[in-house]
N, C-alpha and C positions, 0 to 999 in steps of 0.2 A: 444813660438816663437813670433816674432814681425813682423807685416806686414806693408810694406811701399807702399804707393800709390802716384804716381805723374802724373800730366796731364798738357798739354798745350792746351787743348780743341780739338786738332786734334788727339793726341796720348794719351793713358792712359796705364800706366804700374803698375802692382802690383807684389811685390816680397816679399818672406818670408825669414827670417833668424832666426837662433836660439838665444834665449834670456832667461834669468831667469826673469819671470814676477811675481812680488809680488802683484801688484794691477792692474787688467785688466782695460783698458780704451782706449779712442781715443783722439787725439789732432792733430792740424795742426802746420806746422812750415815752414819758408821760405826754399826752397830746397837748393838754392845755398849757403846760409849762413851755413846751417847745414853741407853740403858737405865740404865747405872750412874749417870749424872747425875740423871736423873729419879727413880730409886729412892731417892737420898739427900736429895731435897728434902722439906721438911716436908709433912705431909698437908694437902691442900686448897690448896697453893701455886698461884698463878696463873703459868702458863708462857707467855712470849711468844717466838715464833720469827720471825726475820727473815733471809731468804735474800737477801743483797745480790748485786750484779753481780760481786763480786770472787772469787766461787767459794768463799765461806765462809758458814756458817750461825751466826747469833748467837742464843744462847738466854739469856733473861733471866728471873729469878724472884726477887722480892724484891730483896735487895742482892747477889745472885749474878749473875755474867755469864760465859758461856762462849762461845768461838769455835771452831767445828769446821770442819775442812777438808771440802769436798765435791767430788764427781766429776761430770763432765758426765752429765746425766740420760739422754742418748741412748746412753750406754755401759752403762746398767743392764740386765742380762740379763733377758729376758722368757721365762718358762716357761709362762705361762698361755695363750699363743696356740695356734692350731691348731684343727682340726675335731675335735669330740667327738660323733660321730653318735648314740650311744646315751644316752638320758636317761630318768630315772625319779625318783619321789619316794618316800622312805621316812619313817616316823615316827622321831623321835629315840630312842624307847624300843626299837623294833625294831633299829635300827643299834647301839645300846648293847648290847643282848643278844647280837647276833651277835659283836661284838668281845669283850665281857667273858667270854663262855663259850668262846672259842676261842684268844685271844691267848697264854694260858699255855703252849700247846703249840708255839708258833713256835720254830723251831730257831735257835740262836745260832752255829751252825757255819758259818763264812764259806765253806768250800770247797763246801758244798751250798747255794749261794746261792739256788737255786730254792725252798728251804724256809724262807728268811728273811722270810716274810710270810704273809698270810692269802689263801688261794685263794677268790676270790669268783666265783660262777658260777650259772647256771641249772641246775637239776637236776629230776628227777622221782621222786616217791615215791608208791606206791600209786595211780598214775595222775594225781596232782596235781602241777602245776608249783610249784617252790619256789625261793627265793633261798637258796643254801647257802654257808656259810663254813667252810672246812676248814683246819686247821693241824696240822702233825706235825713231830716232831724224830726220827722213826725208833723212839722208845721208846714214845711215846704219840701218840694222834691224837684231835683234837676235830672233830666234824661237827655243825654247828648250822644250823637252818633257820628261815626265816620265810616268810610268804606271798609269792609272786612279784608285785612291783608291776607296774602297767600300764606298758608301755614297755620292760621288761627282757627281753621274750620273745626278742629276737635278740642280746642282749648277748654278747660273747666272754667266755670264762673268763679272769680276770686275777688276778695275784698282787700284792697291795698290800703294799709294804715295811713292815717293823716300825716304822721311824721315822715313817712316815706314819700308821700305826695309832695310835701313841702320841699324836701331835699331834691327830689326829682325835678321839680319846677326850676330850682336854681341851676341845676346842671343843664337843662334844656337851653337856657339862655346863653350858656357858655359853649355849646357844642356845635357840631356840624349839622348837616341837613337830615341825617338819618339816625334812628335809634333802633338797636337790635334788642328785642324783648324775648326772654326765655322764662318759662314758668313751669311749676309743678303744682300740686294741690296745696303745698305748704310754703313755697318760696317763689319769689319773682326777681328777675335780674334785668337791669337796663344797661346796655353796653353802649358807650359813646366812643369817640375817637381816642380820648386820653383818660377816660374814667369809666369805672363799672360800679354800679350801685346794686347791691343785693339786699333784699328785705324779706323778713318773715311775713306771712300773710295772716289776717285775722282768722282765727279758727272759730267760725260760726256760720250760720245760715242767714243770708240776707233775705229780708221778708219779700213776699210776693207783691212787689211794688205795682205791677200792672193792674191789680185790683183797685188801687186808689186813683188811677187815672180815669176820670169820668168820660163816658161817651154820651152823646146826645145833649151836650150843653148848647142850647139854641139861641141864647142872647149874646150877640157878638158886638164888641166895641173895638174900634181901631183908633189908636191915639199916637200923636208924635211923642216919642220917648222922652227926649230931654225936657221939653216944657212940662210934661206930665210929672216926671221925677222931681223936678224943681218945685212944682206946685205942692206935691205931697210933702216934700222936705220942709217947705215954708209952714204949711198948715200944721204939720206934726210938732212944731216948736211949742204949741199949746197943749198937746196931749200929755197925759201923765207919764212919768218916767217908766212906770211899771208896765203899762199895757201898750203904750205907743199907738193907740187905736186911732184910725182915720175911717170916716164913713164916706162911701161913694154913692151918690144918688144920680141915677141915670134917667134922663128923659130924652126924647128925640133930639139928637145933635148936641146935647149939652150934658156935661158932667159937673156936678157940684160936690166939691170936697169939703168936709167939715170935721172939726175936732173940738173937743171941749174937755175941761177938767175943772173940778171945784176950786183948785188953788189958783189956776192961771187965767181962766176965762174961756173964750171960744174963738174960733177962726173959721172963715169960709172963703173958698176960692172957686171961681168957675173956670172950666177948661172946655174949649170946643173939641168935640169928638165926632167920629163917624159912628152913629148908632141909631138904628130904627128898630123899635120893638117896645114891649111893655115896659112901663116904669119899674125900676128895681132899685132897692137900697141894699148895700152889702158893706160889711166892715172888714178891715184887714189891719195887721200889724204894719205900721208905716215903714219900719226898718226893713222888713221882709219884702215889702212891695218895691222899695227903692233898690234893694239888692238884685231882685230878679230883673227889674227894668234895666239895670246897669249891664247885665249880661248880654243884652240885645245889641248887636253891633250896627244894625240898620237903623233907619230913621223911625220906623213905625212898629208898634206892638199890637198884637191882636189878643184881646181878653175874651174868652168864651165862658159864659156863666149860665147857671141853671136857676138858682135862687139864692136867698141870703144865707142859707145854711149848708150849701153844698160846695165842694171844692171847685176852684176856678182854674182853667187852663190858660197859660200865657205863652204865646209864640211870637217869633219875629214874622212880620208879614211876608217878607221875601225869601225866607230861609226856613225850611222845615226840618233841619238837622238837630234842632234843639227844642225841647218842650219842657215847660215848667208847670208845676201844680202848686197852688197856694191855698191853704185852708182858711176859710173865713173866721171872724171872731165877732162876738156880740158887742154892739156899741150902742 
């Protein structure tokens, strides 16, 4: 086998692949150049690598031959060392769900760097310990849970950077059924069958997100997700590019969606919903509304509202493992 190791000093990945090795050894080579060469070779081409003593790597394939400069292997930076005292195993499906249902809410605002990742930590709900992933950009919040794995009881809360989340998500699709997670307060490692991803963690304090999750929102609307998201999408075609605002007006059993802009005109659409309560009007960013609705895998979503100025909670009707909070906007 041949083992490939690449790093950008924040992320480190080691991956193994089958090879016939006649002389064991190590070398370094520019990653992008090597990738570019191999990418342009014909499918199924046999690749021979020869690291001579001259500080060069020769790559041969068919009638092609490339000579690449290499650096001393002892100068290659090692990110994957160090003690990672907390370790547990999760299924690929659980890790995929934690990432997929929360990553859309990761902030891209570099000044609030502590929001540029997923906050992974042990939490408690209804007396049961859970592994919780939280992401927020200040406008919306995703809070997703799975059962707490054995070994995670004493784990510190850590913020996994967006870049690591993106690469991890790709590896999950290519991997087996389980992922071994090891972490300290500064690094986290995800070990798969043939690949190991190590990442630095964001050095910051994630805000007390539970403060922004409202309690006592007493106006509850249940709606079919897909027709609702499609209706919001249609109406939002009229709203201004900047605000993307859509107004929801609720009366018994009926939701009226409206959007307007000085440049484009106005739009209205009615959607049948399950709602009994006082009339309420509330505005949201349509893109955020659609994003959250698309995270819900079941048919129905439940919106719990208080008034037009307070955060709204969105959940799947038949699954309480995920909770979303959406801040309203003036319309």
